[in-house]
C-alpha positions as CSV (number, residue, x, y, z in Angstrom):
1,M,-30.7,123.6,106.8
2,G,-27.7,124.2,109.1
3,A,-26.0,122.7,111.9
4,V,-24.2,123.2,115.4
5,F,-21.4,121.5,116.9
6,G,-19.0,121.5,119.7
7,T,-17.3,120.5,122.8
8,V,-18.7,120.3,126.2
9,S,-16.1,120.3,129.1
10,A,-16.6,121.0,132.9
11,D,-14.3,122.5,135.6
12,R,-15.0,119.0,137.8
13,G,-16.4,115.7,137.0
14,V,-16.8,113.6,134.1
15,V,-18.8,114.5,130.7
16,R,-20.9,111.6,129.8
17,G,-24.3,111.7,128.1
18,F,-24.9,115.3,128.8
19,Q,-28.2,117.1,127.3
20,V,-27.4,119.9,125.0
21,K,-30.5,122.2,124.0
22,A,-30.4,124.5,120.8
23,K,-33.4,126.6,121.6
24,D,-35.2,128.5,118.4
25,P,-37.5,131.3,120.3
26,A,-38.8,132.7,117.0
27,H,-40.5,129.2,116.0
28,R,-40.7,128.0,119.2
29,I,-39.0,124.9,119.0
30,T,-36.2,123.1,121.1
31,Y,-33.8,120.7,120.3
32,T,-32.0,118.4,122.3
33,V,-29.2,115.9,122.0
34,F,-26.7,114.0,123.9
35,T,-22.8,114.1,124.3
36,R,-20.5,111.4,123.2
37,A,-17.0,111.5,124.4
38,G,-17.4,115.2,125.4
39,R,-18.6,116.4,121.9
40,Y,-22.3,117.1,120.4
41,Q,-23.5,117.7,117.2
42,I,-27.1,119.2,116.5
43,P,-27.7,118.6,112.6
44,N,-30.6,119.4,109.9
45,L,-31.4,123.0,111.7
46,P,-33.7,125.4,109.9
47,P,-32.2,128.6,109.5
48,S,-32.9,130.9,112.8
49,Q,-31.3,132.6,116.1
50,Y,-30.4,129.8,118.6
51,E,-29.7,129.7,122.2
52,I,-27.2,126.9,122.9
53,L,-26.9,125.6,126.6
54,V,-26.3,122.3,128.6
55,S,-29.1,121.2,131.1
56,E,-26.9,118.9,133.3
57,K,-28.1,118.6,137.1
58,G,-25.0,119.9,139.2
59,F,-23.8,121.9,136.6
60,E,-24.2,125.5,135.6
61,S,-24.0,126.2,131.8
62,P,-23.4,129.5,129.7
63,V,-26.2,130.4,127.2
64,K,-24.6,131.2,123.9
65,E,-26.4,132.9,120.8
66,V,-25.7,131.8,117.3
67,E,-27.0,132.6,114.0
68,V,-27.7,129.2,111.9
69,K,-28.3,130.1,108.2
70,A,-29.0,127.4,105.3
71,G,-25.7,125.3,104.9
72,D,-23.9,126.7,108.0
73,H,-22.0,124.5,110.7
74,K,-21.3,127.0,113.5
75,Q,-18.9,125.5,116.2
76,V,-20.1,126.4,119.7
77,D,-18.2,125.1,122.6
78,L,-19.5,125.1,126.2
79,M,-17.7,124.8,129.4
80,L,-19.3,124.2,132.2
81,K,-18.9,125.0,136.4
82,A,-19.8,122.2,139.0
83,K,-22.4,123.3,141.5
84,G,-21.6,122.7,145.0
85,P,-23.0,119.7,146.8
86,E,-27.0,119.9,147.5
87,V,-27.8,119.9,150.9
88,N,-30.8,117.3,151.1
89,K,-32.5,116.7,154.4
90,T,-34.8,113.9,153.1
91,E,-33.8,110.8,154.2
92,L,-33.7,108.0,151.4
93,L,-34.9,104.4,151.8
94,D,-35.5,101.0,150.7
95,Y,-39.4,100.4,149.8
96,D,-39.9,97.9,152.7
97,V,-38.5,100.3,155.2
98,L,-40.1,103.1,153.7
99,Y,-43.1,101.1,153.5
100,P,-42.9,98.1,156.3
101,P,-44.7,95.3,154.7
102,G,-47.7,93.7,156.2
103,P,-51.4,93.0,155.8
104,D,-52.5,96.7,155.8
105,R,-49.7,97.0,153.2
106,N,-51.1,94.6,151.0
107,V,-54.6,95.9,150.9
108,L,-52.8,99.2,149.9
109,E,-51.0,97.8,147.3
110,M,-54.0,96.0,145.6
111,T,-56.5,98.5,145.8
112,C,-54.6,101.7,145.4
113,M,-50.8,101.6,144.3
114,G,-52.0,100.2,140.9
115,C,-52.9,103.7,139.9
116,H,-50.8,105.8,142.2
117,G,-47.5,104.0,142.5
118,K,-44.7,103.9,145.2
119,V,-44.1,107.6,144.6
120,T,-47.0,109.2,146.1
121,Y,-48.2,108.6,149.8
122,H,-45.1,109.3,151.6
123,Q,-44.9,112.9,150.1
124,I,-48.5,113.7,151.3
125,R,-48.0,113.5,155.1
126,T,-51.3,114.2,156.8
127,S,-53.6,113.1,159.5
128,E,-56.1,110.2,160.1
129,V,-58.7,112.7,159.4
130,G,-57.1,113.9,156.3
131,W,-56.2,110.3,154.8
132,R,-59.8,109.0,155.7
133,S,-61.3,112.0,153.5
134,M,-59.0,111.3,150.7
135,V,-60.2,107.6,150.8
136,E,-63.8,108.4,150.8
137,F,-62.9,110.7,148.0
138,M,-61.7,108.0,145.9
139,T,-64.2,105.1,146.9
140,T,-67.6,106.9,147.7
141,P,-70.4,107.2,144.8
142,N,-71.5,110.7,145.8
143,S,-67.6,111.8,146.0
144,P,-66.7,114.7,143.5
145,L,-64.5,112.3,141.7
146,T,-67.3,110.3,140.3
147,Y,-68.3,109.7,136.5
148,N,-72.1,109.9,136.6
149,G,-72.5,108.4,139.7
150,V,-69.7,105.6,139.5
151,P,-67.1,106.0,141.7
152,A,-63.1,105.9,141.0
153,L,-63.0,102.4,142.7
154,E,-65.3,99.8,143.9
155,V,-67.0,100.6,147.0
156,L,-64.7,98.9,149.4
157,P,-66.1,97.2,152.6
158,P,-65.3,99.0,155.7
159,E,-62.6,96.8,156.5
160,K,-60.5,97.4,153.7
161,K,-60.8,101.2,154.1
162,E,-59.9,101.0,157.5
163,A,-56.7,99.2,156.7
164,I,-55.7,101.6,153.9
165,V,-56.4,104.5,156.4
166,R,-54.6,103.0,159.5
167,Y,-51.4,102.1,157.6
168,L,-51.0,105.6,155.9
169,A,-51.8,107.5,159.1
170,Q,-49.3,105.2,161.0
171,N,-46.6,105.9,158.5
172,F,-47.1,109.4,157.1
173,G,-48.8,111.2,159.6
174,P,-48.5,114.9,159.7
175,N,-45.1,114.8,161.7
176,A,-43.4,112.0,160.0
177,P,-40.0,113.2,158.7
178,A,-39.2,114.1,155.1
179,R,-38.5,110.5,153.1
180,D,-38.1,109.0,149.9
181,L,-37.4,106.1,147.9
182,K,-33.8,105.4,147.6
183,L,-33.3,105.2,143.5
184,D,-30.6,103.4,141.8
185,A,-28.1,105.8,139.7
186,M,-29.0,105.8,136.0
187,Q,-25.9,105.5,133.8
188,V,-26.5,107.2,130.5
189,E,-25.6,105.0,127.9
190,E,-24.1,107.9,125.6
191,D,-22.7,105.7,122.8
192,T,-26.6,104.9,121.9
193,V,-28.6,108.3,123.1
194,A,-25.9,110.2,121.5
195,D,-27.8,109.1,118.1
196,S,-30.8,110.5,119.1
197,M,-32.7,113.8,119.5
198,F,-35.7,115.2,121.3
199,I,-37.6,118.0,119.6
200,E,-40.0,119.8,121.9
201,Y,-42.9,122.0,120.4
202,D,-44.3,124.6,122.4
203,L,-48.0,124.8,122.7
204,P,-50.3,127.7,121.8
205,E,-51.9,129.5,124.5
206,P,-55.5,127.9,125.6
207,L,-58.5,130.2,125.2
208,P,-59.5,132.4,127.8
209,N,-62.8,131.1,128.4
210,T,-61.8,127.1,129.1
211,V,-64.1,125.6,131.1
212,F,-63.6,123.4,134.0
213,N,-66.0,121.8,136.8
214,P,-65.7,123.8,140.4
215,R,-67.1,120.9,142.0
216,R,-64.5,118.7,141.2
217,A,-61.4,121.1,140.6
218,A,-60.0,121.3,144.2
219,P,-60.7,117.9,145.4
220,L,-59.4,116.1,142.4
221,R,-56.2,118.6,142.3
222,R,-55.7,117.2,146.0
223,A,-56.0,113.3,145.0
224,T,-54.6,113.5,141.4
225,G,-52.6,116.5,141.1
226,I,-54.9,117.5,138.1
227,D,-55.8,121.3,138.1
228,A,-59.1,121.4,136.2
229,T,-59.1,125.2,137.2
230,A,-55.7,125.9,135.4
231,Q,-55.5,128.1,132.1
232,R,-53.2,126.0,130.2
233,R,-53.0,123.2,127.5
234,V,-51.8,119.6,128.8
235,T,-51.6,117.2,125.8
236,H,-52.8,113.5,127.2
237,D,-52.9,111.0,124.7
238,P,-51.3,111.3,121.1
239,F,-52.1,109.7,117.8
240,V,-50.6,109.6,114.0
241,S,-53.4,109.5,111.6
242,P,-52.7,108.2,108.3
243,D,-51.7,111.2,106.8
244,G,-48.9,111.4,109.0
245,E,-50.7,114.6,111.3
246,V,-50.4,113.8,115.0
247,W,-53.3,114.4,117.0
248,F,-53.4,115.0,120.8
249,T,-56.1,115.4,123.5
250,D,-55.8,118.3,125.3
251,R,-56.7,118.0,128.8
252,G,-56.3,121.3,130.1
253,G,-57.6,123.3,127.1
254,N,-60.7,121.3,126.4
255,S,-59.7,120.6,122.9
256,I,-58.5,118.4,120.3
257,I,-55.3,119.6,118.7
258,G,-53.8,118.6,115.5
259,L,-49.8,119.3,115.0
260,D,-48.5,119.4,111.7
261,A,-44.5,119.1,112.6
262,R,-43.6,120.1,109.1
263,E,-44.9,123.5,109.3
264,I,-42.0,126.1,110.6
265,D,-44.3,128.8,111.3
266,F,-45.7,128.5,114.7
267,A,-48.9,130.3,114.1
268,K,-49.6,127.5,111.5
269,R,-48.2,124.7,113.1
270,F,-51.3,123.9,115.6
271,K,-55.0,123.1,114.4
272,V,-56.9,123.8,117.7
273,H,-60.4,122.1,118.0
274,P,-62.4,123.3,121.1
275,I,-64.7,120.7,122.4
276,Q,-68.2,121.7,122.2
277,S,-69.3,121.3,125.8
278,S,-70.5,124.1,128.4
279,T,-68.0,122.1,131.2
280,W,-64.8,120.4,131.5
281,V,-64.8,116.9,129.7
282,Y,-61.3,115.6,130.6
283,A,-60.6,114.6,127.2
284,H,-58.3,111.6,127.4
285,G,-57.7,108.9,124.8
286,I,-57.6,109.4,120.9
287,A,-57.7,107.9,117.7
288,A,-58.2,108.4,113.9
289,N,-59.6,106.1,111.1
290,Q,-58.3,105.8,107.7
291,A,-60.6,108.3,106.2
292,G,-58.8,110.5,108.9
293,H,-61.9,111.3,111.3
294,V,-60.7,111.8,114.8
295,Y,-62.5,110.1,117.7
296,W,-62.2,110.7,121.7
297,S,-63.1,109.5,124.8
298,E,-64.3,111.8,127.5
299,L,-63.2,110.7,130.7
300,G,-65.1,113.3,132.8
301,T,-68.6,113.4,130.9
302,G,-69.3,110.1,129.5
303,Y,-69.2,111.0,125.7
304,L,-67.3,109.7,123.0
305,G,-66.3,112.5,120.0
306,E,-65.6,112.6,116.4
307,L,-64.1,115.4,114.6
308,D,-63.9,115.8,110.6
309,P,-60.6,118.0,110.3
310,Q,-61.3,118.8,106.6
311,S,-65.0,120.6,107.4
312,G,-64.1,121.0,111.2
313,E,-67.5,119.4,112.0
314,M,-67.9,117.6,115.4
315,S,-70.0,115.3,116.9
316,R,-70.3,113.9,120.4
317,Y,-72.0,110.6,121.5
318,K,-73.3,109.6,125.1
319,I,-72.3,106.3,126.0
320,P,-75.3,104.3,127.2
321,T,-74.2,103.7,131.1
322,P,-72.4,105.5,133.7
323,G,-68.9,105.5,133.9
324,G,-65.8,107.0,132.2
325,P,-64.4,106.0,129.0
326,H,-60.8,105.8,129.1
327,S,-59.4,105.1,125.7
328,V,-60.3,104.2,122.1
329,A,-59.3,102.0,119.4
330,I,-60.1,101.6,115.9
331,D,-61.1,97.8,114.4
332,P,-60.5,96.8,110.8
333,T,-64.2,97.6,110.1
334,G,-63.9,101.3,111.3
335,D,-65.6,100.9,114.4
336,V,-64.7,102.4,117.8
337,W,-63.9,100.5,120.7
338,Y,-63.6,102.2,124.2
339,S,-62.6,101.0,127.8
340,I,-64.6,102.2,130.7
341,L,-62.5,102.7,133.4
342,F,-65.2,103.2,136.2
343,G,-67.9,100.7,135.4
344,S,-66.6,97.4,134.7
345,K,-67.4,97.4,130.9
346,L,-66.1,97.3,127.5
347,G,-68.0,99.2,124.5
348,K,-68.2,99.9,120.6
349,L,-69.3,102.6,118.8
350,D,-70.8,101.6,115.2
351,A,-69.2,104.3,113.2
352,K,-71.7,104.5,110.8
353,T,-74.9,104.1,112.7
354,H,-73.6,105.7,115.7
355,Q,-75.1,102.9,117.6
356,F,-73.6,101.6,120.9
357,R,-72.9,98.3,122.5
358,Q,-71.2,97.1,125.5
359,W,-70.3,94.1,127.3
360,D,-69.7,93.6,131.1
361,T,-66.3,92.0,132.2
362,P,-66.3,88.8,133.6
363,T,-64.3,90.4,137.0
364,P,-66.4,93.4,138.2
365,H,-64.5,96.7,138.7
366,S,-61.3,95.5,136.5
367,G,-60.7,99.2,135.9
368,L,-60.1,98.9,132.2
369,Y,-57.5,101.3,131.2
370,G,-55.3,100.9,127.8
371,I,-56.8,99.3,124.9
372,I,-55.8,98.3,121.5
373,V,-57.2,95.9,118.5
374,D,-55.3,93.0,117.1
375,K,-55.0,92.1,112.9
376,K,-57.6,89.5,113.6
377,G,-60.1,92.0,115.3
378,N,-59.9,91.1,118.9
379,V,-60.1,93.8,121.3
380,W,-57.2,93.9,124.1
381,S,-57.4,96.1,127.3
382,A,-55.5,96.4,130.5
383,G,-57.2,95.7,133.7
384,L,-55.7,98.1,135.8
385,A,-57.5,97.7,139.2
386,K,-57.5,93.8,138.8
387,H,-54.2,93.2,137.7
388,M,-54.7,91.3,134.5
389,V,-54.7,91.7,130.8
390,I,-58.1,91.1,129.1
391,K,-59.1,89.6,125.4
392,F,-62.5,89.9,124.1
393,D,-63.5,88.1,121.1
394,P,-66.3,90.1,119.2
395,V,-67.6,87.3,116.8
396,S,-68.1,84.7,120.0
397,E,-68.6,88.0,122.4
398,K,-66.1,85.7,125.1
399,F,-63.8,87.3,127.4
400,T,-60.5,85.9,128.3
401,E,-58.8,87.0,131.6
402,Y,-55.2,86.9,132.1
403,R,-53.8,87.6,135.2
404,T,-50.4,88.7,135.2
405,P,-47.5,86.4,136.8
406,S,-46.8,89.5,139.4
407,Q,-49.6,90.2,142.0
408,P,-50.2,93.4,142.0
409,S,-48.8,94.5,138.8
410,G,-50.7,97.7,137.7
411,P,-51.1,97.0,133.9
412,R,-51.8,100.3,132.2
413,R,-51.1,100.5,128.5
414,L,-50.6,97.9,126.0
415,A,-48.8,97.4,122.4
416,M,-48.8,95.0,119.7
417,D,-45.7,94.1,117.8
418,S,-45.1,93.1,114.1
419,K,-45.8,89.6,115.2
420,G,-49.2,90.2,116.8
421,K,-47.6,89.7,119.9
422,I,-48.9,91.7,123.1
423,W,-46.7,93.9,125.3
424,F,-48.1,95.7,128.4
425,S,-46.7,98.2,131.3
426,E,-46.8,96.8,134.7
427,Y,-46.7,100.2,136.7
428,M,-46.2,98.1,140.0
429,A,-44.3,95.4,139.4
430,N,-41.2,97.1,137.7
431,S,-41.8,95.0,134.7
432,L,-42.2,94.9,131.0
433,G,-45.0,92.7,130.3
434,Y,-45.4,89.9,127.3
435,L,-48.4,87.8,126.1
436,D,-48.5,85.4,123.2
437,P,-52.1,85.4,122.4
438,D,-51.6,82.0,120.4
439,T,-50.2,80.2,123.6
440,G,-51.1,82.1,126.8
441,Q,-47.3,82.3,127.6
442,M,-46.9,85.5,129.9
443,I,-43.5,86.6,130.3
444,E,-42.2,89.9,132.5
445,Y,-39.1,91.5,131.9
446,K,-37.7,93.3,135.0
447,F,-36.5,96.5,134.3
448,P,-32.7,97.0,135.6
449,L,-33.3,100.0,137.9
450,R,-35.6,99.6,141.0
451,Y,-39.1,101.0,141.3
452,T,-39.2,101.9,137.4
453,S,-43.0,102.6,137.2
454,P,-43.8,102.1,133.5
455,Y,-46.8,104.0,132.1
456,P,-47.3,104.1,128.4
457,V,-45.9,101.4,126.2
458,W,-45.6,101.4,122.2
459,S,-43.7,99.3,119.7
460,D,-41.9,100.9,116.7
461,A,-41.0,99.7,113.3
462,E,-38.2,97.7,114.5
463,D,-40.4,96.0,116.8
464,N,-38.3,97.6,120.0
465,I,-40.8,98.2,123.2
466,W,-40.7,101.7,124.1
467,A,-41.9,102.5,127.6
468,G,-42.3,105.9,129.7
469,D,-41.4,106.3,133.3
470,N,-41.9,109.1,135.9
471,V,-39.5,107.7,138.3
472,Y,-36.2,108.3,136.2
473,N,-38.1,110.5,134.0
474,A,-36.9,108.6,131.1
475,L,-38.4,106.9,128.0
476,I,-36.9,103.4,127.7
477,K,-36.5,101.3,124.9
478,F,-36.4,97.2,125.0
479,D,-34.6,95.4,122.2
480,Q,-36.5,92.4,121.9
481,K,-33.4,90.8,120.3
482,T,-31.0,91.4,123.0
483,K,-33.4,91.8,126.1
484,R,-31.4,94.7,126.9
485,F,-33.0,98.2,128.2
486,T,-31.8,101.4,127.3
487,Y,-32.8,104.5,129.3
488,Y,-33.2,108.0,127.3
489,P,-33.5,110.7,129.6
490,L,-36.2,113.0,129.0
491,P,-35.6,116.8,128.2
492,Q,-37.7,118.1,130.3
493,R,-37.8,117.7,134.3
494,N,-40.8,115.5,135.4
495,A,-42.4,115.1,131.8
496,N,-44.4,112.2,132.9
497,P,-45.9,111.2,129.4
498,P,-48.9,109.3,129.8
499,H,-48.9,107.6,126.3
500,L,-46.9,107.2,123.3
501,A,-47.6,107.1,119.5
502,A,-44.9,106.3,116.6
503,D,-45.1,107.6,113.0
504,K,-43.8,105.6,109.8
505,E,-40.5,107.2,110.1
506,G,-39.9,105.8,113.7
507,T,-40.4,109.0,115.8
508,L,-42.0,108.6,118.9
509,W,-44.4,111.4,119.8
510,F,-45.8,112.4,123.5
511,G,-46.8,114.9,125.3
512,S,-45.7,116.3,128.9
513,R,-47.8,116.7,132.1
514,N,-45.5,119.0,134.0
515,D,-45.6,122.8,134.8
516,D,-44.6,123.5,131.0
517,P,-46.5,121.1,129.0
518,K,-45.3,120.6,125.3
519,V,-45.5,118.0,122.4
520,I,-42.5,116.0,122.3
521,A,-40.8,113.9,119.7
522,L,-38.2,111.5,120.1
523,K,-36.1,110.6,117.1
524,P,-34.0,107.4,118.1
525,H,-31.7,107.9,115.2
526,G,-31.4,111.3,115.2
527,N,-32.8,114.2,112.7
528,I,-32.9,112.7,109.3
529,E,-31.1,114.9,106.6
530,G,-33.2,116.4,104.1
531,K,-36.7,116.8,106.2
532,I,-37.4,119.2,107.9
533,F,-37.8,118.2,111.6
534,G,-36.7,114.6,110.1
535,R,-40.5,113.9,109.6
């Protein structure tokens, strides 16, 4: 193994926490570190030819090539040139100015923003007819965005639909000026982030005959940004199996993908298992049991899938009722639990008999999103649409609902720390949520930057809680002991990770959903000497 180190300077401004990249085109891996006091180091690099550059907004960087052999320590210094000031004609406003408060906004927040957030609507700008078609698209049973006849949202009463359409048309019509949220300045804590390293893995090309549902493709893209016709892979949910292999659902390529990060050869690094379906399935949640069998949910078709990685055998099981199974989790007995985002149900697949059971949630249209199973076998899910956390006791078959202190909050994902405490993201409330299952106590920890929209959450081996945020394009660490947040800028623009998973070494794994999707790993303590990629 070798290393690259050096200095970063600029003709103007201060170099603080800048990202330095080492691209390895031969092995299709990119390593990213942060500067500290104008210096950087990229350790534990496999022998190869590298391209070294800085990626920092507002600066132009040279690209320097260097060959790294085993035992080499190569110095590469980089001098940056500051770009001219950007001409930005978009007016930046606070939330209450961009979205004027009132009864109609309350309906929009409670009904729609838990999923779409605060950064979507003002960027569309269309007519009342256009807004009405989108609202109907999301809430009508015969819309293309349905899951076996179940709409994406509850069928809203006419007065609520009219309130949403009226508000959006009045504030974001076709002639509305270009406006955006005024974000806080993110100060990179270089003394902390400079210890870390991001590693990006290029994905294999998708099969040329990747299937999709043409009826849903165009309206789905308009409403959600998801392009079901694109011939590209999009890794969605990750899961680290007991043997250390990292698995992903491949939403774009209609596949299940396994990654062996120890493998330096790109051609051998990924195992791609195409899902045996004649249509686009929208592969979403994923988990693996102790035997290594991989299970996934198909949000678009209403199936759960099972893969035996050793034999390659794949099975798919149709859930008993309409709706979209969103996420999956394995309980201590090996059975598979799943949340139904559209359909107000929680379900279980018996891993041995392949029989299903489902339970209706006490509050209809809860919008069950992320799901976990605690050490006692209780099942927890985030009620995205009704702004609550839901517990289900499989023994008593009793639900307990915990409404979040902030309303609306839009909880999406959940995590459990080593003490059995539940953590959850509040996508709308700019908060990280905490729930003590023993007492029912709930606490919200506000993120320091306004409009942070936490999506995935995960607890690492040190009981730090990690969240992903697409507004500031960062992973955020919450230290339970100090109650401090640290923002780690992501190595890709608009990466928007949908979920996180951590391995035994403390590496965080996730996929990006931008125009250049990749598998990405964050090593908070850097690349560990003596192990390829620090695994």
